[in-house]
MARTI-493305 format. One record per residue (C-alpha): x, y, z; residue in one letter. Coordinates in nm, 3 decimals, padded with zeros to 5 digits. Example, Ala and Ser with C-alpha at 12.3 -4.5 7.8 and 13.67 -1.06 7.14 Angstrom:
2
(vexro (01.230, -00.450, 00.780), a)
(vexro (01.367, -00.106, 00.714), s)
END
This chain:
485
(vexro (-07.308, -04.789, -00.093), m)
(vexro (-07.317, -04.799, 00.297), n)
(vexro (-06.973, -04.990, 00.303), g)
(vexro (-06.812, -04.719, 00.060), l)
(vexro (-06.943, -04.473, 00.307), g)
(vexro (-06.785, -04.583, 00.582), a)
(vexro (-06.468, -04.638, 00.425), r)
(vexro (-06.455, -04.297, 00.276), v)
(vexro (-06.552, -04.118, 00.625), r)
(vexro (-06.257, -04.310, 00.761), q)
(vexro (-06.037, -04.199, 00.527), a)
(vexro (-06.130, -03.855, 00.568), v)
(vexro (-06.101, -03.890, 00.937), i)
(vexro (-05.748, -04.005, 00.903), w)
(vexro (-05.645, -03.808, 00.616), r)
(vexro (-05.786, -03.469, 00.714), s)
(vexro (-05.726, -03.540, 01.101), g)
(vexro (-05.346, -03.624, 01.044), s)
(vexro (-05.334, -03.323, 00.803), q)
(vexro (-05.467, -03.098, 01.052), i)
(vexro (-05.235, -03.207, 01.313), v)
(vexro (-04.942, -03.216, 01.070), a)
(vexro (-05.021, -02.839, 00.987), q)
(vexro (-05.041, -02.753, 01.321), a)
(vexro (-04.696, -02.851, 01.389), i)
(vexro (-04.585, -02.695, 01.058), t)
(vexro (-04.752, -02.358, 01.116), w)
(vexro (-04.631, -02.350, 01.471), g)
(vexro (-04.254, -02.379, 01.341), s)
(vexro (-04.351, -02.119, 01.039), t)
(vexro (-04.476, -01.859, 01.278), l)
(vexro (-04.182, -01.866, 01.477), v)
(vexro (-03.951, -01.905, 01.174), v)
(vexro (-04.136, -01.591, 00.978), i)
(vexro (-04.076, -01.379, 01.272), r)
(vexro (-03.682, -01.470, 01.286), l)
(vexro (-03.645, -01.432, 00.889), l)
(vexro (-03.697, -01.117, 00.665), e)
(vexro (-03.931, -01.047, 00.392), p)
(vexro (-03.617, -01.083, 00.133), g)
(vexro (-03.566, -01.421, 00.230), d)
(vexro (-03.902, -01.544, 00.165), y)
(vexro (-03.880, -01.329, -00.180), g)
(vexro (-03.572, -01.514, -00.282), l)
(vexro (-03.736, -01.859, -00.191), f)
(vexro (-04.035, -01.760, -00.373), a)
(vexro (-03.847, -01.699, -00.681), m)
(vexro (-03.683, -02.041, -00.663), s)
(vexro (-04.035, -02.225, -00.578), a)
(vexro (-04.148, -02.106, -00.902), v)
(vexro (-03.914, -02.279, -01.098), v)
(vexro (-03.943, -02.612, -00.854), m)
(vexro (-04.320, -02.593, -00.927), a)
(vexro (-04.315, -02.561, -01.298), f)
(vexro (-04.033, -02.863, -01.309), m)
(vexro (-04.240, -03.098, -01.063), s)
(vexro (-04.527, -03.105, -01.311), f)
(vexro (-04.314, -03.336, -01.503), l)
(vexro (-04.261, -03.536, -01.185), n)
(vexro (-04.504, -03.813, -01.297), g)
(vexro (-04.748, -03.785, -01.050), y)
(vexro (-05.007, -03.788, -01.308), g)
(vexro (-04.925, -04.131, -01.441), f)
(vexro (-04.889, -04.294, -01.103), a)
(vexro (-05.249, -04.127, -01.027), s)
(vexro (-05.398, -04.307, -01.339), a)
(vexro (-05.348, -04.642, -01.148), l)
(vexro (-05.619, -04.547, -00.894), i)
(vexro (-05.858, -04.494, -01.228), q)
(vexro (-05.745, -04.829, -01.344), s)
(vexro (-05.980, -05.138, -01.269), e)
(vexro (-05.688, -05.369, -01.224), t)
(vexro (-05.317, -05.338, -01.134), v)
(vexro (-05.062, -05.607, -01.160), d)
(vexro (-04.717, -05.616, -01.045), n)
(vexro (-04.567, -05.530, -01.397), f)
(vexro (-04.783, -05.230, -01.402), r)
(vexro (-04.659, -05.133, -01.065), i)
(vexro (-04.286, -05.182, -01.185), r)
(vexro (-04.349, -04.990, -01.502), q)
(vexro (-04.481, -04.664, -01.296), a)
(vexro (-04.190, -04.695, -01.082), f)
(vexro (-03.938, -04.690, -01.356), g)
(vexro (-04.117, -04.394, -01.550), l)
(vexro (-04.107, -04.208, -01.202), l)
(vexro (-03.728, -04.294, -01.160), l)
(vexro (-03.665, -04.185, -01.499), l)
(vexro (-03.864, -03.846, -01.522), m)
(vexro (-03.738, -03.718, -01.188), n)
(vexro (-03.381, -03.819, -01.244), g)
(vexro (-03.423, -03.610, -01.586), s)
(vexro (-03.558, -03.325, -01.384), l)
(vexro (-03.265, -03.339, -01.126), a)
(vexro (-03.013, -03.299, -01.379), v)
(vexro (-03.206, -03.020, -01.600), l)
(vexro (-03.246, -02.787, -01.288), q)
(vexro (-02.890, -02.830, -01.201), w)
(vexro (-02.787, -02.728, -01.549), i)
(vexro (-03.080, -02.456, -01.559), a)
(vexro (-03.008, -02.292, -01.229), a)
(vexro (-02.768, -02.013, -01.347), p)
(vexro (-03.012, -01.902, -01.623), l)
(vexro (-03.290, -01.862, -01.374), v)
(vexro (-03.040, -01.635, -01.157), a)
(vexro (-02.963, -01.450, -01.436), d)
(vexro (-03.324, -01.386, -01.544), y)
(vexro (-03.415, -01.295, -01.181), y)
(vexro (-03.087, -01.081, -01.147), q)
(vexro (-03.032, -01.271, -00.788), q)
(vexro (-02.691, -01.483, -00.824), p)
(vexro (-02.812, -01.694, -00.474), m)
(vexro (-03.085, -01.843, -00.661), i)
(vexro (-02.829, -02.063, -00.853), a)
(vexro (-02.713, -02.212, -00.548), d)
(vexro (-03.081, -02.252, -00.386), m)
(vexro (-03.178, -02.431, -00.719), l)
(vexro (-02.898, -02.683, -00.726), r)
(vexro (-02.932, -02.815, -00.379), v)
(vexro (-03.336, -02.830, -00.398), q)
(vexro (-03.278, -03.063, -00.714), a)
(vexro (-03.283, -03.343, -00.472), v)
(vexro (-03.598, -03.348, -00.363), i)
(vexro (-03.706, -03.484, -00.729), y)
(vexro (-03.504, -03.793, -00.649), m)
(vexro (-03.769, -03.859, -00.332), s)
(vexro (-04.070, -03.824, -00.544), t)
(vexro (-04.065, -04.207, -00.705), p)
(vexro (-04.070, -04.321, -00.309), f)
(vexro (-04.347, -04.110, -00.249), i)
(vexro (-04.594, -04.109, -00.530), a)
(vexro (-04.622, -04.483, -00.576), l)
(vexro (-04.690, -04.585, -00.225), p)
(vexro (-04.944, -04.301, -00.176), e)
(vexro (-05.130, -04.409, -00.502), v)
(vexro (-05.100, -04.793, -00.409), l)
(vexro (-05.253, -04.704, -00.073), m)
(vexro (-05.506, -04.446, -00.205), g)
(vexro (-05.656, -04.737, -00.414), r)
(vexro (-05.753, -04.893, -00.067), k)
(vexro (-05.863, -04.586, 00.098), l)
(vexro (-05.555, -04.671, 00.335), e)
(vexro (-05.472, -04.333, 00.500), f)
(vexro (-05.401, -04.440, 00.840), r)
(vexro (-05.049, -04.557, 00.769), k)
(vexro (-04.977, -04.221, 00.538), q)
(vexro (-05.120, -04.030, 00.852), a)
(vexro (-04.830, -04.179, 01.060), i)
(vexro (-04.551, -04.074, 00.810), v)
(vexro (-04.690, -03.740, 00.749), n)
(vexro (-04.700, -03.642, 01.111), l)
(vexro (-04.338, -03.803, 01.144), t)
(vexro (-04.205, -03.570, 00.841), s)
(vexro (-04.375, -03.278, 00.982), a)
(vexro (-04.218, -03.303, 01.294), a)
(vexro (-03.837, -03.348, 01.141), v)
(vexro (-03.895, -03.051, 00.918), g)
(vexro (-04.053, -02.856, 01.188), a)
(vexro (-03.761, -02.899, 01.419), a)
(vexro (-03.484, -02.855, 01.131), l)
(vexro (-03.643, -02.519, 01.044), a)
(vexro (-03.650, -02.385, 01.402), l)
(vexro (-03.301, -02.512, 01.463), t)
(vexro (-03.153, -02.320, 01.108), l)
(vexro (-03.364, -02.018, 01.168), a)
(vexro (-03.255, -01.954, 01.529), w)
(vexro (-02.898, -01.988, 01.395), r)
(vexro (-02.929, -01.761, 01.148), g)
(vexro (-02.891, -01.949, 00.821), h)
(vexro (-03.158, -01.699, 00.666), g)
(vexro (-03.321, -01.836, 00.337), v)
(vexro (-03.128, -02.152, 00.371), w)
(vexro (-03.389, -02.255, 00.661), t)
(vexro (-03.647, -02.256, 00.380), l)
(vexro (-03.442, -02.478, 00.146), v)
(vexro (-03.337, -02.740, 00.398), f)
(vexro (-03.613, -02.805, 00.577), a)
(vexro (-03.856, -02.902, 00.279), p)
(vexro (-03.595, -03.145, 00.185), i)
(vexro (-03.568, -03.319, 00.514), a)
(vexro (-03.965, -03.347, 00.523), m)
(vexro (-03.958, -03.505, 00.153), f)
(vexro (-03.709, -03.743, 00.229), w)
(vexro (-03.877, -03.854, 00.568), v)
(vexro (-04.178, -03.926, 00.361), r)
(vexro (-04.027, -04.086, 00.072), a)
(vexro (-03.856, -04.365, 00.346), i)
(vexro (-04.158, -04.384, 00.553), g)
(vexro (-04.429, -04.419, 00.282), l)
(vexro (-04.181, -04.710, 00.105), t)
(vexro (-04.157, -04.916, 00.434), f)
(vexro (-04.529, -04.868, 00.519), m)
(vexro (-04.674, -04.969, 00.186), a)
(vexro (-04.406, -05.255, 00.122), r)
(vexro (-04.404, -05.061, -00.207), s)
(vexro (-04.038, -05.098, -00.301), l)
(vexro (-04.001, -05.319, -00.648), v)
(vexro (-03.736, -05.347, -00.915), m)
(vexro (-03.841, -05.103, -01.177), p)
(vexro (-03.873, -05.195, -01.543), t)
(vexro (-03.807, -04.950, -01.825), f)
(vexro (-04.020, -05.150, -02.065), n)
(vexro (-04.331, -04.956, -02.129), f)
(vexro (-04.507, -05.168, -02.341), r)
(vexro (-04.866, -05.185, -02.270), g)
(vexro (-04.918, -04.885, -02.081), c)
(vexro (-05.079, -04.649, -02.312), g)
(vexro (-05.368, -04.603, -02.117), g)
(vexro (-05.173, -04.471, -01.826), i)
(vexro (-04.974, -04.237, -02.049), v)
(vexro (-05.297, -04.104, -02.241), s)
(vexro (-05.491, -04.061, -01.898), f)
(vexro (-05.166, -03.937, -01.733), g)
(vexro (-05.084, -03.691, -02.000), t)
(vexro (-05.401, -03.515, -01.970), t)
(vexro (-05.367, -03.469, -01.611), v)
(vexro (-05.012, -03.349, -01.679), l)
(vexro (-05.112, -03.069, -01.926), f)
(vexro (-05.394, -02.977, -01.664), t)
(vexro (-05.120, -02.944, -01.395), q)
(vexro (-04.948, -02.708, -01.640), l)
(vexro (-05.206, -02.471, -01.729), f)
(vexro (-05.247, -02.487, -01.331), w)
(vexro (-04.914, -02.389, -01.264), l)
(vexro (-04.908, -02.120, -01.526), v)
(vexro (-05.193, -01.987, -01.335), q)
(vexro (-05.100, -02.010, -00.988), t)
(vexro (-04.698, -01.913, -01.052), q)
(vexro (-04.707, -01.657, -01.321), s)
(vexro (-04.773, -01.390, -01.035), d)
(vexro (-04.431, -01.453, -00.922), i)
(vexro (-04.270, -01.520, -01.246), f)
(vexro (-04.377, -01.210, -01.371), i)
(vexro (-04.313, -00.976, -01.059), a)
(vexro (-03.960, -01.105, -00.991), g)
(vexro (-03.800, -00.918, -01.257), r)
(vexro (-04.016, -00.603, -01.166), r)
(vexro (-04.002, -00.568, -00.771), f)
(vexro (-03.741, -00.624, -00.506), e)
(vexro (-03.710, -00.946, -00.326), p)
(vexro (-03.862, -00.764, -00.006), h)
(vexro (-04.186, -00.691, -00.192), d)
(vexro (-04.194, -01.045, -00.347), i)
(vexro (-04.156, -01.170, 00.020), g)
(vexro (-04.454, -00.957, 00.135), l)
(vexro (-04.695, -01.066, -00.177), y)
(vexro (-04.579, -01.456, -00.138), s)
(vexro (-04.657, -01.455, 00.245), e)
(vexro (-04.993, -01.254, 00.207), s)
(vexro (-05.064, -01.563, -00.054), l)
(vexro (-04.931, -01.824, 00.236), f)
(vexro (-05.172, -01.696, 00.489), l)
(vexro (-05.481, -01.627, 00.248), a)
(vexro (-05.436, -01.982, 00.094), q)
(vexro (-05.378, -02.186, 00.414), i)
(vexro (-05.717, -02.324, 00.422), i)
(vexro (-05.755, -02.375, 00.036), m)
(vexro (-05.415, -02.554, 00.013), a)
(vexro (-05.425, -02.746, 00.325), k)
(vexro (-05.787, -02.836, 00.391), f)
(vexro (-05.927, -02.907, 00.054), v)
(vexro (-05.644, -03.122, -00.111), p)
(vexro (-05.679, -03.400, 00.105), p)
(vexro (-06.045, -03.408, 00.079), l)
(vexro (-05.989, -03.436, -00.300), n)
(vexro (-05.736, -03.703, -00.234), e)
(vexro (-06.029, -03.896, -00.083), v)
(vexro (-06.286, -03.787, -00.286), a)
(vexro (-06.117, -03.916, -00.655), f)
(vexro (-06.113, -04.296, -00.559), p)
(vexro (-06.478, -04.214, -00.389), a)
(vexro (-06.619, -04.058, -00.685), y)
(vexro (-06.466, -04.340, -00.917), a)
(vexro (-06.683, -04.591, -00.765), q)
(vexro (-06.986, -04.387, -00.836), l)
(vexro (-06.908, -04.290, -01.223), q)
(vexro (-07.199, -04.532, -01.318), k)
(vexro (-07.433, -04.349, -01.076), d)
(vexro (-07.508, -03.990, -01.172), p)
(vexro (-07.755, -03.962, -00.911), v)
(vexro (-07.529, -04.068, -00.641), g)
(vexro (-07.263, -03.862, -00.797), m)
(vexro (-07.443, -03.549, -00.801), r)
(vexro (-07.581, -03.576, -00.424), w)
(vexro (-07.210, -03.660, -00.324), a)
(vexro (-07.085, -03.341, -00.492), f)
(vexro (-07.361, -03.124, -00.376), l)
(vexro (-07.315, -03.246, 00.013), k)
(vexro (-06.928, -03.216, -00.019), a)
(vexro (-06.937, -02.864, -00.159), a)
(vexro (-07.192, -02.738, 00.096), r)
(vexro (-06.977, -02.927, 00.381), l)
(vexro (-06.641, -02.750, 00.270), v)
(vexro (-06.797, -02.389, 00.222), m)
(vexro (-06.971, -02.421, 00.570), l)
(vexro (-06.590, -02.410, 00.689), v)
(vexro (-06.436, -02.228, 00.416), v)
(vexro (-06.700, -01.902, 00.358), l)
(vexro (-06.680, -01.808, 00.725), p)
(vexro (-06.311, -01.862, 00.754), a)
(vexro (-06.209, -01.661, 00.478), y)
(vexro (-06.472, -01.364, 00.524), i)
(vexro (-06.336, -01.359, 00.861), g)
(vexro (-05.983, -01.337, 00.764), m)
(vexro (-06.069, -01.051, 00.531), a)
(vexro (-06.217, -00.824, 00.795), v)
(vexro (-05.968, -00.920, 01.065), t)
(vexro (-05.637, -00.888, 00.848), a)
(vexro (-05.476, -00.650, 01.065), e)
(vexro (-05.494, -00.779, 01.405), p)
(vexro (-05.437, -01.130, 01.240), l)
(vexro (-05.108, -01.052, 01.069), v)
(vexro (-04.974, -00.862, 01.390), a)
(vexro (-05.061, -01.167, 01.579), t)
(vexro (-04.911, -01.443, 01.364), l)
(vexro (-04.622, -01.265, 01.216), f)
(vexro (-04.540, -00.945, 01.427), g)
(vexro (-04.528, -00.622, 01.386), p)
(vexro (-04.284, -00.592, 01.077), k)
(vexro (-04.515, -00.785, 00.850), w)
(vexro (-04.823, -00.573, 00.901), l)
(vexro (-04.751, -00.434, 00.548), e)
(vexro (-04.930, -00.767, 00.393), i)
(vexro (-05.262, -00.689, 00.570), a)
(vexro (-05.439, -00.510, 00.291), p)
(vexro (-05.278, -00.790, 00.050), l)
(vexro (-05.416, -01.031, 00.291), v)
(vexro (-05.776, -00.901, 00.271), t)
(vexro (-05.804, -00.886, -00.089), l)
(vexro (-05.643, -01.241, -00.183), v)
(vexro (-05.878, -01.393, 00.095), a)
(vexro (-06.195, -01.241, -00.043), l)
(vexro (-06.105, -01.435, -00.357), a)
(vexro (-06.022, -01.774, -00.208), m)
(vexro (-06.395, -01.915, -00.167), p)
(vexro (-06.437, -01.883, -00.509), f)
(vexro (-06.084, -02.082, -00.591), m)
(vexro (-06.161, -02.374, -00.322), t)
(vexro (-06.502, -02.442, -00.492), l)
(vexro (-06.345, -02.440, -00.842), q)
(vexro (-06.085, -02.704, -00.738), i)
(vexro (-06.344, -02.903, -00.618), m)
(vexro (-06.487, -03.006, -00.984), f)
(vexro (-06.149, -03.189, -01.108), a)
(vexro (-06.163, -03.521, -00.876), p)
(vexro (-06.540, -03.573, -00.989), a)
(vexro (-06.458, -03.497, -01.354), l)
(vexro (-06.122, -03.721, -01.354), n)
(vexro (-06.348, -04.006, -01.166), a)
(vexro (-06.559, -03.992, -01.464), l)
(vexro (-06.279, -04.048, -01.680), g)
(vexro (-06.307, -03.685, -01.848), r)
(vexro (-05.962, -03.536, -01.726), p)
(vexro (-06.006, -03.301, -02.042), d)
(vexro (-06.273, -03.088, -01.886), v)
(vexro (-06.034, -03.000, -01.604), p)
(vexro (-05.762, -02.923, -01.875), m)
(vexro (-05.997, -02.699, -02.052), r)
(vexro (-06.044, -02.519, -01.707), s)
(vexro (-05.656, -02.483, -01.614), a)
(vexro (-05.645, -02.356, -01.997), m)
(vexro (-05.875, -02.075, -01.939), a)
(vexro (-05.750, -01.988, -01.582), g)
(vexro (-05.373, -01.974, -01.723), a)
(vexro (-05.509, -01.746, -01.969), a)
(vexro (-05.681, -01.524, -01.732), i)
(vexro (-05.444, -01.496, -01.458), f)
(vexro (-05.158, -01.444, -01.670), f)
(vexro (-05.288, -01.167, -01.858), l)
(vexro (-05.429, -00.995, -01.554), c)
(vexro (-05.094, -01.037, -01.360), f)
(vexro (-04.906, -00.919, -01.637), f)
(vexro (-05.108, -00.591, -01.670), i)
(vexro (-05.116, -00.559, -01.275), a)
(vexro (-04.730, -00.595, -01.268), s)
(vexro (-04.709, -00.239, -01.419), r)
(vexro (-04.879, -00.091, -01.151), t)
(vexro (-04.778, -00.214, -00.811), g)
(vexro (-04.771, -00.509, -00.573), i)
(vexro (-05.135, -00.418, -00.440), h)
(vexro (-05.247, -00.465, -00.794), s)
(vexro (-05.120, -00.815, -00.825), m)
(vexro (-05.315, -00.910, -00.484), a)
(vexro (-05.635, -00.737, -00.645), a)
(vexro (-05.613, -00.970, -00.949), v)
(vexro (-05.734, -01.241, -00.745), w)
(vexro (-06.073, -01.075, -00.674), l)
(vexro (-06.137, -01.050, -01.077), i)
(vexro (-05.974, -01.384, -01.197), a)
(vexro (-06.078, -01.628, -00.953), a)
(vexro (-06.487, -01.578, -00.979), p)
(vexro (-06.429, -01.574, -01.372), a)
(vexro (-06.263, -01.920, -01.354), l)
(vexro (-06.505, -02.059, -01.111), l)
(vexro (-06.792, -01.951, -01.367), m)
(vexro (-06.616, -02.105, -01.661), m)
(vexro (-06.545, -02.458, -01.465), t)
(vexro (-06.914, -02.450, -01.374), m)
(vexro (-07.017, -02.412, -01.764), l)
(vexro (-06.792, -02.683, -01.861), f)
(vexro (-06.901, -02.947, -01.631), s)
(vexro (-07.249, -02.890, -01.519), r)
(vexro (-07.383, -03.170, -01.732), r)
(vexro (-07.105, -03.404, -01.685), l)
(vexro (-07.156, -03.424, -01.276), i)
(vexro (-07.540, -03.338, -01.325), n)
(vexro (-07.522, -03.026, -01.086), v)
(vexro (-07.669, -02.729, -01.265), p)
(vexro (-07.559, -02.394, -01.149), i)
(vexro (-07.908, -02.333, -00.998), r)
(vexro (-07.871, -02.625, -00.764), d)
(vexro (-07.526, -02.538, -00.673), l)
(vexro (-07.631, -02.184, -00.590), a)
(vexro (-07.916, -02.273, -00.378), m)
(vexro (-07.705, -02.533, -00.177), a)
(vexro (-07.492, -02.259, -00.075), l)
(vexro (-07.696, -01.994, -00.051), a)
(vexro (-07.770, -02.019, 00.337), p)
(vexro (-07.417, -02.063, 00.419), v)
(vexro (-07.301, -01.763, 00.220), a)
(vexro (-07.563, -01.540, 00.360), g)
(vexro (-07.469, -01.639, 00.711), a)
(vexro (-07.092, -01.584, 00.647), a)
(vexro (-07.150, -01.247, 00.456), l)
(vexro (-07.367, -01.142, 00.810), t)
(vexro (-07.080, -01.255, 01.023), m)
(vexro (-06.852, -01.034, 00.830), g)
(vexro (-07.055, -00.720, 00.857), a)
(vexro (-07.098, -00.771, 01.215), v)
(vexro (-06.728, -00.824, 01.277), v)
(vexro (-06.662, -00.524, 01.066), l)
(vexro (-06.890, -00.309, 01.251), a)
(vexro (-06.757, -00.413, 01.595), v)
(vexro (-06.373, -00.388, 01.470), d)
(vexro (-06.431, -00.023, 01.339), q)
(vexro (-06.711, 00.162, 01.582), w)
(vexro (-06.577, -00.042, 01.914), l)
(vexro (-06.245, -00.196, 01.922), l)
(vexro (-05.995, 00.030, 01.728), r)
(vexro (-06.075, 00.329, 01.932), p)
(vexro (-05.960, 00.108, 02.214), l)
(vexro (-05.609, 00.022, 02.064), q)
(vexro (-05.608, -00.326, 02.232), l)
(vexro (-05.303, -00.575, 02.235), w)
(vexro (-05.341, -00.741, 01.902), a)
(vexro (-05.406, -01.103, 02.035), p)
(vexro (-05.701, -00.959, 02.260), a)
(vexro (-05.826, -00.762, 01.956), h)
(vexro (-05.821, -01.053, 01.732), l)
(vexro (-05.982, -01.290, 02.005), a)
(vexro (-06.271, -01.034, 02.057), v)
(vexro (-06.337, -01.035, 01.668), l)
(vexro (-06.306, -01.401, 01.664), v)
(vexro (-06.572, -01.459, 01.935), g)
(vexro (-06.794, -01.212, 01.785), t)
(vexro (-06.760, -01.372, 01.437), g)
(vexro (-06.830, -01.730, 01.549), g)
(vexro (-07.144, -01.622, 01.759), l)
(vexro (-07.270, -01.410, 01.447), a)
(vexro (-07.222, -01.700, 01.224), y)
(vexro (-07.393, -01.948, 01.416), l)
(vexro (-07.687, -01.699, 01.484), a)
(vexro (-07.706, -01.626, 01.111), g)
(vexro (-07.709, -02.033, 01.030), l)
(vexro (-07.990, -02.074, 01.296), k)
(vexro (-08.185, -01.801, 01.102), l)
(vexro (-08.124, -01.881, 00.766), l)
(vexro (-08.088, -02.252, 00.762), a)
(vexro (-08.191, -02.387, 01.110), p)
(vexro (-08.115, -02.749, 01.023), t)
(vexro (-07.814, -02.687, 00.811), l)
(vexro (-07.539, -02.757, 01.084), l)
(vexro (-07.735, -03.040, 01.243), g)
(vexro (-07.722, -03.197, 00.916), d)
(vexro (-07.350, -03.140, 00.844), a)
(vexro (-07.253, -03.309, 01.176), i)
(vexro (-07.494, -03.568, 01.134), a)
(vexro (-07.301, -03.650, 00.777), q)
(vexro (-06.956, -03.624, 00.960), i)
(vexro (-07.074, -03.901, 01.181), r)
(vexro (-07.214, -04.088, 00.899), g)
(vexro (-07.571, -04.080, 01.020), r)
(vexro (-07.880, -03.992, 00.776), k)
(vexro (-07.899, -03.621, 00.737), s)
(vexro (-08.239, -03.446, 00.634), a)
(vexro (-08.287, -03.409, 00.275), a)
END
């Protein structure tokens, strides 16, 4: 157990550490690019991204990830997985090329057809990313992945800045990701030495197909949940409004989308080795949830109460329209963050059917809410998250509480001190903002800096008052030392 713990900590350090640095590079360039482009450019890209997301759920990642869950993997199984990835992604590229004009007609935006046809080349990089990632993930080898991810982030950032500066508009958002995908594909394949001769003989891979198909359908329902907003709103609102909404989601989902998935990548193989130890599984899940929410809750509550100076500082004055949208979505993100932490534990237990049931519930809840909200305005689309996210979390907890041996009461008690400290922080920051800073009309970065400093002190004081040992335990946990019970 101690050996596994050390390997997991090392994997987390490399995976999360490299992710933070890579995202710092990407976000730095993104913030500059956002100031150069227009909301309409992001609206068009968001519409094409919906199609890419729905097509990508068939890219075979679920079948490749089944290799992690398998106890043994031989060379023939690897060749089968590679062949399946090539076949599926080649088909996706052709299908998107053919369907591009139909999608453009649906959105009534002719440019989307050209964008989708160019973006189709991304699919062909997927087999050369998925296979080496899975093979290195089995061994918790994330150092090499970190090097490649940092390189691809630097290339994508440089290309994005160059294209935006030269006035290429929405094409900046098309070509930069293509470059990043292909740099990752070449780098990971080289690092993992995973280039093998594919085979299209799929005999004996029923287990992979069964597991992968369940994960596949889970991803489909997840996509309905997360992409139905743009799909529905794309026909009802102008690209400018879609751009405002999509960038409010981008800002509000930064932590959930970039901080938690790397931890889940490490958690899946770690949980898989604890699947016969229910006590260890329960303890590991509660510790992970508490550690993640220790960061996520204050970050999102802080984002909600500082939305206006935050947007003005990061995006510039022309994006201030998104501040109310950011507040609404940010308040819902802690619920979504906690909800997505259940999937790796359940998949590791060989029960991907439970995340699929949660995804089905989420697809139904979000689609219905977005459909109703789209008839009233773009702010209603953002408000949907405050209703649907808590409802989905509650259903997921009910579905899985017995399997991972974590009663709702235990999880609530583990997170209560963090939630209390974060809410106290939010109230203090809001009071300082409304009563002291707004009358002074400070420069936005200075305004934000004062609020962030105030919030940090208030949060630490709240933790010290409500749970004196919690922060020390979390630091000890990260360092690998024995924490208090």
